[in-house]
N, CA, C and O of each residue as an XYZ file, in Angstrom:
640
protein
N     188.754     18.677      6.410
C     188.818     19.822      7.284
C     188.330     21.057      6.536
O     188.580     21.215      5.341
N     187.644     21.914      7.244
C     187.237     23.170      6.669
C     188.345     24.188      6.867
O     189.319     23.920      7.571
N     188.201     25.355      6.250
C     189.253     26.355      6.337
C     189.424     26.918      7.738
O     190.497     27.424      8.065
N     188.396     26.844      8.573
C     188.541     27.375      9.930
C     188.985     26.296     10.906
O     188.863     26.473     12.118
N     189.490     25.195     10.403
C     190.015     24.077     11.202
C     188.955     23.374     12.036
O     189.287     22.669     12.989
N     187.702     23.552     11.697
C     186.634     22.811     12.355
C     186.524     21.470     11.658
O     186.330     21.424     10.443
N     186.645     20.367     12.403
C     186.589     19.068     11.736
C     185.212     18.790     11.147
O     184.186     19.183     11.703
N     185.214     18.119     10.034
C     183.982     17.662      9.422
C     183.855     16.175      9.708
O     184.858     15.470      9.824
N     182.625     15.702      9.822
C     182.402     14.303     10.149
C     181.444     13.678      9.156
O     180.643     14.359      8.517
N     181.546     12.378      9.045
C     180.611     11.586      8.277
C     180.150     10.462      9.200
O     180.945      9.906      9.958
N     178.904     10.144      9.134
C     178.372      9.071      9.978
C     178.424      7.760      9.206
O     177.921      7.661      8.087
N     179.034      6.769      9.817
C     179.175      5.462      9.190
C     178.520      4.446     10.106
O     178.955      4.267     11.244
N     177.485      3.780      9.629
C     176.858      2.770     10.481
C     177.785      1.567     10.684
O     178.357      1.044      9.728
N     177.921      1.145     11.922
C     178.683     -0.057     12.233
C     177.780     -0.991     13.022
O     176.768     -0.580     13.591
N     178.163     -2.216     13.039
C     177.375     -3.231     13.735
C     177.222     -2.870     15.214
O     178.180     -2.433     15.851
N     176.035     -3.049     15.750
C     175.770     -2.801     17.169
C     176.660     -3.693     18.021
O     177.131     -3.275     19.078
N     176.891     -4.910     17.571
C     177.724     -5.841     18.329
C     179.154     -5.316     18.462
O     179.742     -5.381     19.542
N     179.720     -4.791     17.353
C     181.065     -4.229     17.419
C     181.104     -3.000     18.330
O     182.025     -2.841     19.131
N     180.103     -2.141     18.198
C     180.053     -0.931     19.016
C     179.942     -1.290     20.502
O     180.656     -0.741     21.341
N     179.040     -2.212     20.806
C     178.849     -2.601     22.206
C     180.107     -3.235     22.801
O     180.448     -2.971     23.953
N     180.794     -4.067     22.022
C     182.019     -4.672     22.544
C     183.068     -3.598     22.834
O     183.779     -3.673     23.837
N     183.161     -2.608     21.961
C     184.111     -1.525     22.183
C     183.767     -0.743     23.451
O     184.654     -0.414     24.238
N     182.492     -0.449     23.646
C     182.061      0.278     24.855
C     182.367     -0.544     26.105
O     182.830     -0.005     27.110
N     182.109     -1.838     26.040
C     182.389     -2.706     27.195
C     183.900     -2.722     27.475
O     184.317     -2.653     28.631
N     184.707     -2.812     26.431
C     186.162     -2.806     26.626
C     186.641     -1.503     27.264
O     187.532     -1.517     28.113
N     186.054     -0.386     26.858
C     186.436      0.914     27.426
C     185.996      0.992     28.886
O     186.680      1.593     29.715
N     184.868      0.390     29.191
C     184.427      0.290     30.580
C     183.522      1.398     31.067
O     183.105      1.372     32.224
N     183.201      2.372     30.229
C     182.331      3.467     30.656
C     181.412      3.813     29.487
O     181.878      4.339     28.477
N     180.121      3.528     29.605
C     179.199      3.766     28.490
C     179.055      5.246     28.127
O     178.558      5.570     27.048
N     179.485      6.151     29.021
C     179.388      7.589     28.723
C     180.606      8.095     27.937
O     180.577      9.205     27.405
N     181.651      7.310     27.862
C     182.887      7.740     27.196
C     182.727      7.656     25.678
O     182.208      6.675     25.145
N     183.182      8.701     25.000
C     183.133      8.756     23.538
C     184.160      7.780     22.964
O     185.339      7.851     23.310
N     183.729      6.885     22.103
C     184.632      5.888     21.530
C     185.064      6.242     20.101
O     185.703      5.433     19.427
N     184.719      7.435     19.646
C     185.070      7.855     18.286
C     186.567      7.757     18.040
O     186.988      7.277     16.988
N     187.373      8.202     18.988
C     188.827      8.165     18.833
C     189.357      6.763     18.606
O     190.281      6.568     17.817
N     188.785      5.794     19.283
C     189.215      4.400     19.104
C     188.912      3.923     17.681
O     189.732      3.258     17.048
N     187.735      4.270     17.198
C     187.327      3.846     15.860
C     188.201      4.525     14.811
O     188.660      3.875     13.872
N     188.439      5.847     14.966
C     189.292      6.559     14.020
C     190.719      6.002     14.040
O     191.335      5.836     12.987
N     191.237      5.716     15.224
C     192.585      5.164     15.337
C     192.677      3.811     14.611
O     193.652      3.551     13.906
N     191.679      2.966     14.783
C     191.687      1.658     14.124
C     191.638      1.818     12.600
O     192.326      1.096     11.878
N     190.833      2.755     12.117
C     190.734      2.973     10.678
C     192.035      3.568     10.128
O     192.506      3.146      9.071
N     192.615      4.539     10.830
C     193.893      5.108     10.402
C     194.986      4.041     10.352
O     195.767      3.999      9.401
N     195.043      3.187     11.360
C     196.048      2.124     11.389
C     195.858      1.173     10.203
O     196.833      0.750      9.581
N     194.619      0.842      9.897
C     194.324     -0.030      8.761
C     194.769      0.628      7.449
O     195.411     -0.014      6.618
N     194.426      1.909      7.266
C     194.788      2.600      6.031
C     196.303      2.706      5.869
O     196.823      2.533      4.767
N     197.003      2.986      6.945
C     198.465      3.057      6.871
C     199.069      1.689      6.552
O     199.985      1.578      5.737
N     198.551      0.662      7.195
C     199.081     -0.691      7.030
C     198.857     -1.203      5.608
O     199.658     -1.992      5.108
N     197.785     -0.767      4.952
C     197.439     -1.297      3.630
C     197.701     -0.297      2.497
O     197.297     -0.538      1.359
N     198.373      0.820      2.796
C     198.581      1.878      1.797
C     199.286      1.381      0.544
O     198.957      1.827     -0.555
N     200.229      0.487      0.676
C     200.994      0.003     -0.465
C     200.398     -1.257     -1.091
O     200.942     -1.781     -2.063
N     199.303     -1.739     -0.552
C     198.679     -2.949     -1.086
C     198.161     -2.721     -2.499
O     197.853     -1.593     -2.885
N     198.069     -3.784     -3.253
C     197.484     -3.763     -4.583
C     195.962     -3.822     -4.464
O     195.417     -4.244     -3.444
N     195.297     -3.392     -5.525
C     193.858     -3.570     -5.590
C     193.025     -2.363     -5.212
O     191.798     -2.415     -5.286
N     193.672     -1.264     -4.804
C     192.893     -0.048     -4.536
C     192.531      0.590     -5.864
O     193.034      0.173     -6.907
N     191.674      1.587     -5.843
C     191.222      2.230     -7.079
C     192.345      3.041     -7.731
O     193.297      3.453     -7.068
N     192.218      3.259     -9.031
C     193.181      4.069     -9.771
C     193.224      5.496     -9.211
O     194.288      6.112     -9.143
N     192.056      6.013     -8.810
C     191.987      7.356     -8.238
C     192.821      7.450     -6.962
O     193.435      8.486     -6.707
N     192.851      6.393     -6.162
C     193.650      6.396     -4.932
C     195.132      6.547     -5.267
O     195.826      7.361     -4.656
N     195.622      5.768     -6.234
C     197.041      5.831     -6.590
C     197.402      7.196     -7.178
O     198.484      7.716     -6.905
N     196.509      7.783     -7.983
C     196.744      9.122     -8.520
C     196.803     10.144     -7.386
O     197.680     11.008     -7.373
N     195.884     10.049     -6.446
C     195.851     10.964     -5.300
C     197.129     10.812     -4.469
O     197.746     11.806     -4.086
N     197.523      9.569     -4.192
C     198.719      9.312     -3.388
C     199.960      9.893     -4.067
O     200.810     10.493     -3.409
N     200.060      9.710     -5.397
C     201.208     10.257     -6.129
C     201.215     11.782     -6.085
O     202.275     12.394     -5.960
N     200.032     12.399     -6.187
C     199.977     13.863     -6.155
C     200.384     14.394     -4.787
O     201.019     15.445     -4.697
N     200.027     13.679     -3.717
C     200.427     14.080     -2.363
C     201.946     13.973     -2.234
O     202.588     14.870     -1.688
N     202.512     12.893     -2.729
C     203.966     12.707     -2.664
C     204.681     13.772     -3.478
O     205.722     14.274     -3.053
N     204.133     14.134     -4.664
C     204.724     15.183     -5.488
C     204.701     16.523     -4.758
O     205.687     17.260     -4.779
N     203.573     16.842     -4.109
C     203.470     18.106     -3.365
C     204.446     18.145     -2.199
O     205.068     19.174     -1.938
N     204.580     17.023     -1.495
C     205.521     16.976     -0.374
C     206.961     17.134     -0.856
O     207.757     17.823     -0.218
N     207.294     16.506     -1.969
C     208.646     16.631     -2.520
C     208.915     18.074     -2.946
O     209.996     18.606     -2.692
N     207.931     18.710     -3.597
C     208.078     20.107     -3.999
C     208.289     20.983     -2.769
O     209.195     21.817     -2.746
N     207.455     20.797     -1.744
C     207.556     21.593     -0.524
C     208.922     21.411      0.125
O     209.524     22.384      0.579
N     209.419     20.178      0.175
C     210.730     19.924      0.779
C     211.861     20.590      0.003
O     212.821     21.076      0.602
N     211.756     20.617     -1.317
C     212.824     21.190     -2.131
C     212.743     22.713     -2.217
O     213.760     23.394     -2.092
N     211.537     23.253     -2.431
C     211.405     24.679     -2.726
C     210.709     25.493     -1.635
O     210.880     26.711     -1.580
N     209.941     24.858     -0.779
C     209.153     25.589      0.208
C     207.705     25.710     -0.248
O     207.306     25.121     -1.252
N     206.942     26.465      0.489
C     205.515     26.634      0.223
C     205.309     27.300     -1.142
O     205.829     28.392     -1.373
N     204.557     26.661     -2.052
C     204.357     27.244     -3.382
C     203.564     28.552     -3.359
O     203.559     29.281     -4.351
N     202.901     28.857     -2.258
C     202.168     30.117     -2.152
C     203.109     31.283     -1.848
O     202.724     32.441     -2.007
N     204.316     30.997     -1.421
C     205.310     32.030     -1.124
C     206.297     32.131     -2.273
O     206.306     31.294     -3.176
N     207.121     33.156     -2.232
C     208.116     33.308     -3.281
C     208.898     34.592     -3.131
O     208.939     35.189     -2.056
N     209.519     35.013     -4.224
C     210.389     36.178     -4.248
C     209.663     37.322     -4.950
O     209.133     37.135     -6.045
N     209.634     38.491     -4.340
C     209.021     39.677     -4.945
C     210.112     40.494     -5.628
O     211.070     40.934     -4.991
N     209.951     40.689     -6.922
C     210.897     41.468     -7.711
C     210.101     42.592     -8.356
O     209.511     42.419     -9.423
N     210.091     43.722     -7.711
C     209.280     44.848     -8.188
C     207.834     44.400     -8.309
O     207.264     43.875     -7.353
N     207.229     44.604     -9.489
C     205.834     44.198     -9.668
C     205.664     42.702     -9.946
O     204.541     42.209    -10.053
N     206.766     41.998    -10.059
C     206.728     40.589    -10.449
C     206.869     39.687     -9.222
O     207.752     39.891     -8.389
N     205.992     38.693     -9.120
C     206.074     37.703     -8.043
C     206.558     36.392     -8.639
O     205.945     35.850     -9.559
N     207.671     35.886     -8.103
C     208.237     34.609     -8.547
C     208.008     33.601     -7.442
O     208.711     33.607     -6.432
N     207.028     32.738     -7.629
C     206.694     31.770     -6.588
C     207.826     30.773     -6.388
O     208.627     30.536     -7.293
N     207.885     30.195     -5.202
C     208.876     29.151     -4.942
C     208.735     28.081     -6.016
O     207.626     27.685     -6.374
N     209.864     27.623     -6.520
C     209.860     26.639     -7.603
C     210.076     27.263     -8.971
O     210.235     26.546     -9.959
N     210.084     28.604     -9.043
C     210.326     29.285    -10.308
C     211.752     29.014    -10.785
O     212.697     29.046     -9.996
N     211.894     28.750    -12.063
C     213.205     28.546    -12.687
C     213.623     29.861    -13.353
O     212.798     30.558    -13.943
N     214.908     30.185    -13.250
C     215.462     31.397    -13.845
C     216.653     30.977    -14.697
O     217.484     30.178    -14.266
N     216.729     31.518    -15.903
C     217.793     31.130    -16.828
C     218.377     32.377    -17.481
O     217.689     33.382    -17.662
N     219.648     32.294    -17.828
C     220.300     33.374    -18.568
C     221.357     32.773    -19.481
O     222.141     31.917    -19.069
N     221.365     33.230    -20.718
C     222.407     32.822    -21.666
C     223.487     33.879    -21.659
O     223.215     35.077    -21.733
N     224.713     33.411    -21.570
C     225.851     34.333    -21.598
C     227.007     33.631    -22.302
O     227.448     32.557    -21.895
N     227.492     34.275    -23.381
C     228.598     33.746    -24.177
C     228.372     32.289    -24.597
O     229.257     31.442    -24.473
N     227.169     32.028    -25.093
C     226.840     30.719    -25.634
C     226.547     29.636    -24.606
O     226.359     28.475    -24.968
N     226.506     29.994    -23.355
C     226.235     28.999    -22.320
C     224.988     29.404    -21.537
O     224.749     30.589    -21.301
N     224.201     28.413    -21.139
C     222.991     28.670    -20.352
C     223.293     28.455    -18.871
O     223.880     27.443    -18.488
N     222.889     29.409    -18.055
C     223.064     29.357    -16.599
C     221.678     29.298    -15.964
O     220.757     29.989    -16.400
N     221.538     28.466    -14.928
C     220.223     28.258    -14.318
C     220.248     28.506    -12.821
O     221.204     28.159    -12.127
N     219.173     29.113    -12.341
C     218.952     29.362    -10.919
C     217.496     29.027    -10.630
O     216.725     28.754    -11.550
N     217.122     29.046     -9.370
C     215.716     28.829     -9.023
C     215.362     29.569     -7.735
O     216.227     30.014     -6.981
N     214.060     29.677     -7.522
C     213.556     30.327     -6.312
C     213.211     29.230     -5.311
O     212.372     28.366     -5.566
N     213.887     29.291     -4.162
C     213.653     28.344     -3.069
C     213.504     29.135     -1.781
O     214.348     29.961     -1.434
N     212.435     28.868     -1.095
C     212.184     29.491      0.212
C     212.374     31.005      0.167
O     213.061     31.591      1.003
N     211.744     31.620     -0.839
C     211.672     33.071     -0.993
C     213.005     33.721     -1.353
O     213.175     34.925     -1.158
N     213.954     32.940     -1.876
C     215.254     33.472     -2.278
C     215.649     32.889     -3.630
O     215.241     31.786     -3.993
N     216.447     33.652     -4.365
C     216.969     33.172     -5.647
C     218.294     32.468     -5.369
O     219.225     33.072     -4.838
N     218.374     31.195     -5.729
C     219.554     30.368     -5.465
C     220.290     30.073     -6.766
O     219.700     29.679     -7.772
N     221.601     30.279     -6.702
C     222.461     29.967     -7.834
C     223.816     29.516     -7.293
O     224.486     30.253     -6.570
N     224.199     28.318     -7.647
C     225.471     27.724     -7.242
C     225.758     27.887     -5.742
O     226.848     28.297     -5.344
N     224.773     27.563     -4.943
C     224.942     27.529     -3.494
C     224.849     28.863     -2.784
O     225.033     28.925     -1.568
N     224.570     29.925     -3.506
C     224.443     31.246     -2.895
C     223.111     31.877     -3.298
O     222.461     31.428     -4.242
N     222.711     32.925     -2.568
C     221.465     33.634     -2.892
C     221.795     35.017     -3.451
O     222.761     35.662     -3.042
N     220.955     35.453     -4.406
C     221.182     36.715     -5.110
C     219.861     37.420     -5.373
O     218.797     36.801     -5.379
N     219.950     38.724     -5.590
C     218.837     39.460     -6.178
C     218.926     39.210     -7.690
O     219.953     38.729     -8.167
N     217.877     39.526     -8.449
C     217.968     39.318     -9.903
C     219.116     40.088    -10.551
O     219.804     39.547    -11.416
N     219.333     41.340    -10.149
C     220.427     42.104    -10.768
C     221.784     41.527    -10.370
O     222.699     41.488    -11.193
N     221.925     41.086     -9.138
C     223.178     40.449     -8.719
C     223.413     39.168     -9.513
O     224.533     38.889     -9.941
N     222.348     38.393     -9.704
C     222.451     37.139    -10.450
C     222.947     37.403    -11.868
O     223.881     36.748    -12.330
N     222.326     38.360    -12.560
C     222.733     38.673    -13.937
C     224.188     39.144    -13.969
O     224.936     38.772    -14.873
N     224.592     39.948    -13.003
C     225.961     40.451    -12.954
C     226.955     39.317    -12.684
O     228.007     39.263    -13.321
N     226.645     38.419    -11.758
C     227.540     37.299    -11.435
C     227.713     36.380    -12.644
O     228.826     35.962    -12.963
N     226.609     36.075    -13.308
C     226.677     35.209    -14.489
C     227.515     35.858    -15.587
O     228.247     35.171    -16.299
N     227.410     37.197    -15.728
C     228.128     37.920    -16.787
C     229.502     38.402    -16.320
O     229.982     39.445    -16.762
N     230.125     37.646    -15.433
C     231.484     37.952    -14.961
C     231.626     39.384    -14.447
O     232.571     40.095    -14.788
N     230.654     39.787    -13.611
C     230.651     41.105    -12.966
C     230.591     42.283    -13.925
O     231.071     43.375    -13.618
N     229.994     42.051    -15.096
C     229.722     43.168    -15.995
C     228.262     43.566    -15.820
O     227.419     42.734    -15.484
N     227.973     44.818    -16.045
C     226.618     45.335    -15.843
C     225.660     44.747    -16.863
O     225.940     44.716    -18.062
N     224.548     44.290    -16.374
C     223.493     43.724    -17.215
C     222.141     44.204    -16.693
O     221.981     44.460    -15.499
N     221.173     44.323    -17.598
C     219.803     44.648    -17.203
C     219.089     43.317    -16.965
O     218.754     42.613    -17.918
N     218.859     42.977    -15.713
C     218.255     41.680    -15.367
C     216.882     41.508    -16.008
O     216.509     40.394    -16.375
N     216.131     42.589    -16.146
C     214.802     42.485    -16.755
C     214.897     41.977    -18.194
O     214.031     41.231    -18.650
N     215.935     42.377    -18.898
C     216.093     41.957    -20.302
C     216.868     40.658    -20.451
O     216.679     39.937    -21.431
N     217.732     40.349    -19.503
C     218.610     39.180    -19.619
C     218.007     37.878    -19.083
O     218.250     36.804    -19.632
N     217.222     37.980    -18.011
C     216.745     36.761    -17.336
C     215.461     36.232    -17.963
O     214.532     36.977    -18.272
N     215.452     34.932    -18.133
C     214.264     34.218    -18.606
C     213.646     33.530    -17.387
O     214.354     33.026    -16.515
N     212.321     33.520    -17.347
C     211.585     33.034    -16.176
C     210.617     31.934    -16.602
O     209.955     32.032    -17.635
N     210.553     30.894    -15.790
C     209.530     29.848    -15.973
C     208.989     29.497    -14.597
O     209.613     28.757    -13.836
N     207.814     30.043    -14.293
C     207.175     29.761    -13.008
C     206.555     28.363    -13.053
O     206.335     27.830    -14.141
N     206.267     27.755    -11.891
C     205.721     26.389    -11.897
C     204.452     26.231    -12.738
O     204.198     25.155    -13.279
N     203.662     27.289    -12.850
C     202.418     27.197    -13.621
C     202.600     27.532    -15.098
O     201.661     27.370    -15.879
N     203.785     27.994    -15.503
C     204.035     28.386    -16.890
C     204.354     27.174    -17.762
O     204.964     26.203    -17.313
N     203.924     27.259    -19.021
C     204.250     26.225    -20.000
C     205.552     26.540    -20.728
O     206.256     25.636    -21.178
N     205.872     27.849    -20.842
C     207.047     28.268    -21.603
C     207.865     29.261    -20.792
O     207.378     29.875    -19.843
N     209.131     29.398    -21.196
C     210.002     30.421    -20.635
C     209.575     31.768    -21.193
O     209.163     31.875    -22.348
N     209.678     32.800    -20.350
C     209.352     34.153    -20.781
C     210.412     35.116    -20.263
O     210.959     34.923    -19.177
N     210.693     36.133    -21.029
C     211.633     37.145    -20.583
C     211.007     37.901    -19.400
O     209.816     38.212    -19.412
N     211.820     38.188    -18.392
C     211.332     38.863    -17.189
C     210.640     40.172    -17.527
O     209.621     40.512    -16.927
N     211.193     40.913    -18.493
C     210.614     42.183    -18.873
C     209.198     42.013    -19.428
O     208.318     42.826    -19.144
N     208.980     40.970    -20.211
C     207.636     40.711    -20.752
C     206.657     40.375    -19.625
O     205.507     40.811    -19.651
N     207.107     39.610    -18.653
C     206.241     39.286    -17.514
C     205.920     40.541    -16.712
O     204.794     40.720    -16.249
N     206.895     41.390    -16.554
C     206.704     42.629    -15.796
C     205.666     43.518    -16.481
O     204.858     44.157    -15.807
N     205.682     43.562    -17.787
C     204.768     44.423    -18.535
C     203.363     43.812    -18.642
O     202.401     44.480    -19.021
N     203.278     42.525    -18.295
C     201.989     41.861    -18.179
C     201.394     41.421    -19.443
O     200.304     40.849    -19.446
């Protein structure tokens, strides 16, 4: 599919005998039989999806689709996220804070910061973790976005 939702097509030669039999079965030579052919191919692909013997690229592609669907189900659209001042935390971002020798973890899901079943702003999160004492969330919170290799302090990310 193209970005404007206009379908793209590829022409695949099929036997004249198969095409003619399909047209005869439909009963009207003017009727477009493309839908029947696509339906048959889709049914075949679905029926044989788990079969052995497909290419390695197919299995890699299938796994990547499943990974994306699992991510979307857990966190929401990766293009969306939480806006914290100049900082954008995409869905799936991990947030961590150390307090009194213990590490506390939260994440961004569906444009909200989630921690222990509730949603918070970054400053609320830092305050809740620190037993309602005032904390500077920019200095306290560590961030690891889905595209990041390492954790970074929020303040460093903000400064760019």
